[in-house]
C-alpha positions in Angstrom: -79.7 -8.7 -81.1 -80.4 -11.8 -83.3 -83.9 -13.4 -83.8 -84.9 -16.9 -84.4 -86.4 -16.0 -87.7 -83.0 -14.5 -89.1 -83.8 -10.6 -88.4 -81.4 -8.6 -86.3 -82.2 -5.5 -84.0 -78.9 -3.4 -84.6 -78.3 -0.1 -83.1 -76.8 2.9 -85.1 -74.9 5.4 -83.4 -74.2 8.6 -85.0 -73.6 12.2 -84.3 -75.2 15.7 -85.6 -72.4 18.0 -85.8 -73.7 22.1 -85.9 -71.1 24.7 -86.1 -72.5 28.0 -84.7 -71.2 31.4 -83.6 -70.0 31.7 -80.1 -69.3 34.6 -77.8 -67.4 34.5 -74.6 -69.2 37.3 -72.4 -71.4 35.7 -69.6 -75.0 35.3 -70.5 -74.4 36.4 -73.9 -77.9 36.3 -75.5 -76.2 34.7 -78.8 -74.9 31.9 -76.7 -78.3 31.4 -75.4 -79.9 31.6 -79.0 -77.5 28.7 -80.3 -78.2 26.3 -77.2 -82.0 26.9 -78.0 -81.3 26.4 -81.8 -79.8 22.7 -80.5 -82.5 22.1 -78.1 -84.9 22.7 -81.1 -83.1 20.0 -83.3 -83.4 17.2 -80.1 -87.0 18.3 -79.7 -87.8 17.7 -83.3 -86.0 14.3 -83.3 -88.1 13.3 -80.2 -91.5 14.3 -81.6 -90.5 12.4 -85.0 -89.9 9.3 -83.0 -92.8 9.7 -81.0 -95.0 9.9 -84.0 -93.1 7.0 -85.7 -91.8 9.5 -88.5 -88.9 7.5 -89.6 -86.6 7.3 -92.6 -87.1 4.2 -95.0 -84.6 1.9 -95.4 -84.6 -0.7 -98.4 -84.7 -3.6 -96.2 -86.1 -3.7 -93.0 -87.4 -0.8 -90.6 -86.2 2.1 -88.0 -87.9 1.2 -84.6 -86.9 4.1 -82.9 -84.4 7.2 -83.2 -83.3 8.9 -79.6 -81.0 11.3 -78.4 -78.3 10.0 -76.0 -79.2 12.0 -73.0 -76.1 12.4 -71.2 -74.3 14.0 -74.0 -77.0 16.0 -75.9 -76.2 19.4 -77.4 -72.5 19.7 -75.9 -69.8 21.9 -77.3 -67.1 19.6 -78.5 -64.6 22.4 -79.7 -64.8 26.3 -80.3 -62.4 28.9 -81.5 -62.7 32.8 -81.5 -66.1 32.7 -83.1 -67.5 29.5 -83.8 -68.5 26.4 -81.6 -68.8 22.8 -82.6 -72.1 21.3 -81.0 -72.6 17.5 -81.2 -75.9 16.2 -80.8 -75.3 12.1 -80.1 -78.1 9.8 -81.4 -79.0 6.2 -81.8 -81.2 4.5 -84.0 -82.8 1.1 -83.5 -83.0 -0.7 -86.8 -84.9 -4.3 -87.5 -82.7 -5.6 -90.3 -84.8 -8.3 -92.4 -83.1 -11.7 -92.9 -80.8 -12.3 -96.0 
């Protein structure tokens, strides 16, 4: 989104990828623990956003960081021992002109 003063609001999308152990037994406590690990990351990002704790960039400012809800923490791949959990995020950044 372009502003009249030359600034731009841009959205960057990125994924945090976690490789965690996986088990194939139904209701395995280890799998529950891994999903809770992913949920802790998601909740931490939400708290940082609510508190306005954003990374500092050389030109401009981060306006928000959010978790893309519909895909949060899904298993993207797995083998016999490891699952690849992907957590998609979006960051809105106000880019200064020039």
